[in-house]
N, C-alpha and C positions, 0 to 999 in steps of 0.2 A: 504494500500500500504506500502511495506517495506521501511524503511528509507534508502536512499543511503549511502554507506560508506563514511566516511571522508577520506581525502587524504593529505599526506604531499605535500609541494610545488613541489618537483621533480616528484612525481607520477602524480600529476594533470597536470603539464606541458607536460610530455611525453604522457599521454593519450589524452590531447587536441590537441597537435601538430600531433600526429599520425592520428587522425581523419581529421585534416585540411590539412596536407601536404603529407600524404601517410605513408605507413608502413615501409619504409626505408628512413631515414632522418639523416642529420648531426645534432647531439645534440649540439655540440660545436666544435671548431677547433680540428681536429684530432680524434674525437670520433663519431662513427657512431651508430645510433639506427637501429637495424634490427628486426622489429616486424612482418614481414610477415612470416607465417609458413614455406613456402618452402625456402625462402631466409635464414631464421634462420637455417634451417636444412642444407642447402648447405654450409653456411659460417662455421658452426661448424665442418662439415665433412672435409672441406678443411683445417681448422686451426689445426685440430688434426689428420690429416692423418699420420703424423709421431709422434708416441707415444714413441720415444726413451727417456729413463730417462737420466737426467744429470749425469756427471761422479761422481765417488766417491770423497769424500772430500780429501782423500789422493792424488788422481790423480790431482785434481785441485790445491792443494798446491804445488805439484811438477811440475806443468806446463806440464802435459802429458795427452794424451788421453787414457781413459780406454776402456775396452771391452764394446761395446754397449749392452744395455739391453732394451728390449721393455716393455713398460707398459702393453702390451697385455699379457705377460707371468704372470705378477702379477694378472691381472684380471682373467685370465683363472684358476689360482690356487685358487683364492677366490671363483669363481663361482662353482668350484668343491666342495669346502668345504661348501658353502652355501646350496648345495643340501642336505648335511647331517644335517645342522643346521635348515632346514625347515621341517624335518619330524615331525610326530605327537608328539613324545616324547620331541623334542627340543622346539616346539611351546607350549607345555604344561608347560615346565619350564619357558618360557617367560611369559606366563599368570600368573603363580604362583608368579613370581617376581613383576609383575605389581600389582597384588592383594595385596601382602605384602606391597608395597609402598603406596597403597591407604588406607590400614588398618591403617597405621601410621598417616594418615591425617584425620581420622574420627572426626566428631562431634565438629568441630570448624571452624569459618569463615576463608577462605583463598582466596588468589588471584589465580584463576584457570588458568591464563596464566602461572604462575610459577609452579603450581602443575602439569599441563599437561607436561611441559618441563621436570621437575624432574622425573616424573614417567616413561616417555618414554625413556629419555636418560640414566637414571641410570639402567633401566631394560635391556637396550641393551649393556651396558658396558661389561658384561661377554661374550656376543656373539663376541665382538671384541678381548678382552684379559681377560682371567680369571686366577684365581690362584694368583693374586697379593697380597702382604702383605697389611694389613690394612693401613699402612702409605702411601703406594704407591697408594692404592685406593683413599685415601684422596687427594693426589696430582693430580690424574686424574680428580676427581670431582671438585677440585678447578679450574682447567683449564677450565672445561666445564662451570662452573658458570661464569667465566670471559667472555667467548665467548658468552654466552647467554645474559649477560648484554649488550654487544655491539650490538648483533642482535636485542634486544628488545627496543633499544633506538629509540625515535621518533624524537626529534628535533636535529638540527645540534649541534655538540659539538666537542671539541678538548681536548685530554688528556694532562695533564701536564707532564713534564719530569718525575716526580716521578711515575705517573700512568703508563707511558710507560715502565719505568724500572721495575716496579712491574709486569706488564704483561709479560715481557720477562722472569723474574725470575720464574713466575708461569709456563710458557710454558716449560722452561728448566727443571723444576721439573717433569712435566708430561712426557717429553721425556726421562728423566733419569730413571723413573719407567719402561717405556717400554723397554729401553735398558737393564736394569738389567734382566727383564723377558726373553727377547730373548737370551741374553748371557747365562743365567742359563739353558735354554732348550737346547741350542746348545752344551753346555759342559756336559750335562747329570746331572747337579746338581739340576735341577728342572724338574718335569714331563712334558711330552707333554700333550697338552690339545685339546679339540674339540672347537676351536675358530678360528677367522680369523688371529690371530697372528701366528698360528702354520704353515701354508703353507709358511710364510715368513722365518721361521727357515730353511726350505728346500732350500730356494733361497738365503740364506746368502752368500754362496761362490761367487755368481755372482753379488749380489746386494751390498755387503759390509754393515757394521753395520749402517752407517749413512743413506743410502737410505732405509734400512730396517725399521729403526725407523721412518723415514719420512712417509713411507707407512702406518704403523700402526696408527701413530698419525693423519694422514689425515682422516682415517676412524673414529677415535674418534672425530675429528672435525665435520665430516659429521653427526654424530648422535647427536651432541649438537646443535640443532636448528631446522632444517627442520622437523624431525619426531614429535617433541613436538609442533611446530607451526601448523602442520596439525592436530594433536590431539586436540589442543585448538579450532580450527575451527570446528572440529567434535563435540565437546562438545557444542560449541556455537549453532550449528544447531540443535542438539538434544534438547537443552533447549528451543529454540524458535519455535520448530515444534513438539508439543506433539503428533499430529496425526501420524507423522512418527516414533516417539519414540515408540508409541503403535504398529505400524506395525512391527517394528524390534523386539519388545518384543514377539509378537505372533509368529514370525518366530524362534527366538532364544531359547525361554524357553523350548520347547519340545525336543530340540536336545540333543543327547548324546554327552558328551564332547569329547569323543575319535573320534567321527565322525567329530565334528566341528574342532578339532585340525588337523585332517589329511587332510581335504579338505574344508576349510571354504568358498572359493568362489563358490564351487559347491553346498554345502548343504544350504547355506544362500544367495541366489541370491539377495533378496531385500536389505539385509545389504550391499552386495557388490556394488549394484547400489548406495546406499547412500554414501558409502565411495568414489566411483568414482566421484560422483557429488560434494562432498565436496572438493576433490582435484581439480576439474575443476574450481569451484567458487573461492577458496581461496588458492590453492596449493602454497607453498613457493618455492623460494623467489619471490618478486615482479619483481626484475631485477637482472640479473647477468652480471658482467663486465668481459670481456675477453681481453687479450693482443694478438694482431696478432703475431703469431709465424713465419709467412712467408708472402710474398706479396699475397694478395687475390683479385681476380677480380670477382665481381658480375655484373649482368646485370645493376643494378641501381647505383652502385658505386664501387670504388676500395679502398683497404686499403694497406698501406705500413707496413712492419715489424716494430713492436713497437707501432703502433697506437692501440687505444682501440675501442671496440665495445660493445654495450649492446644488450642483448636478454631478452625477458620478457615472461615467461609462462602465467602470468596474462593477458597481452594484447592479446596474441595468443588465450587464452581460452575465451576471451570476444569479439572477433572480429565478428561483425554482418554479415560480408560477408561469414563467415565460420560456424557460429552457429545461429540457430533460437532462438530468445528470449534469448540472452546470459546472461542477468542479472537475469533471472528467475531461482530459485533453484528448479530443478525438477529431482529427481533421476530416474523417469520413462522415461526420455529422452533416457536412455540407453537400453530400450526395442527396439527390432528390428523394430516394427511398430509404434513407438512413434511419435506424431505430431512434437515435438521439434527435434526429430531425433538425433541419436548419430553421432558424427563426430570424426574420428580417424586419425591415421597416424600423419602427421606433425602438425596437429591442436590440438592434445592432448598429452602434454608432461609434465606430473606431475613429472616425474623422469629424465627430461633432454633429451638431444639430443645425438644420436650416433655420434661418437664411445665412448663417455664418459658417457653414460647412467648409472644412479645409479645401482650398482651391487646388492643393497639390495631392489630393487623394490618389489619383491615378498614377502620378509619378512616384508617390511614396510606396505604393504597392509594387510598382516595377522595381524600385530600388531594393526592397526586401527580397524580391525574387532574384535579383542580380546577386545579392549576398548569398542566397541559397546556392546559386550556380557556382559561385567562386568557392564556397566552403565545401561543396560536395564533389567538385570535379578538379579543383586546382590546389586547394590548401587543406590542411588537417590541423585541428586545434586539439592539443594534448593538455588536459587539465593537470595542474600540479597536485591537487588533492580532491578528486571528484566527490569523495564521501563527505567533504566539509562544505560543499556548495549548498546553499539554502536560499530560499526566496524571501525577501522582505518587502512588505507593502508599505511604502512611505509616500513621498510625493509622486513617485512612479514605482512600478514593480522593479525591484532592484536585487539581482542575485549577489549574495555576499560570499566572499571567499572564491570569487570567480576569476582565478588567475591560471595562466597556462601559457604554453609556447606554441607559436604558429610555425608549421613547416610546410614545404611543398610536397604534394603527393608524388 
């Protein structure tokens, strides 16, 4: 029998109270836990029905209202660009960057929580903004490391004033790097690029530079954590389930790379099921906190503007009333006739809820499948002490003692 995961006090409290009190409950004064799939879907849709961006900084300083800009305009521009960034050639470049980063980490024992984070986030940086000078790349990576340190923390802690000031300084440095790149492209001093920053250049006249920088840095923040956390859990499952690793290797080894890059979910269905089940079991984050942007009325409770609510992909994915044997890791549950049965819609939300669903869901799935391909056909991860590896549920699902050496097959 698999050892149940360890839990931080908050995760344990929420899971226990959810089972005892119901899936919509007051966590504490003014903070509502919404862990029912349909209720979570509804509150998110109500809270983000108005996706108007805040005014430009210049307008705020002058005390005037600017021209309203919908976040949907930015998302639409990004989704159009992502279609170009998800073709076979772009996916092949992503695979090459991941392989290069893994090659740099061969033949020495490493903490694979950090390796997975570094490989995934650094490989994705050029997808968000490419063409940066080396010093600006360093600024962006320093900011990512800071965010990862905060995300991977287990116990409660409070930064000192010096740490808070240092974090602000690092964030300002990353924002400045993005600002220089956007300004350079807008003035023609730097070339246009195939990345997610480029559509923002087109929107500069309506966004203004401050909102434009915020948009790009928001995506850089999004790739510094969740993709690597999901990749860590994928490696965790591959190392503890050799029979599945062999199934994936049998499927992936004979594939032509050009076919895999162009349509990974179609040509590698077993691998796709393995990725989907990993995201269901451990998909980050454990909890998300949101501020009510407007008064919200649910059947079970109501929120006033400014109050907070929690949603939890983890609790939704492990609800026994919606999933059969929810704590069993079974990629074959995603087969149409599986006894565990697939559960979709509001009960499967590895990339969040509409209307703010992660724009990179398709690319994120492809990256995890690329990692499966690399680890099952090209590399081998030998754990230092497999019996000591255990799962901790903190800000994200976090394998502890997950150290080992990567070698070529």
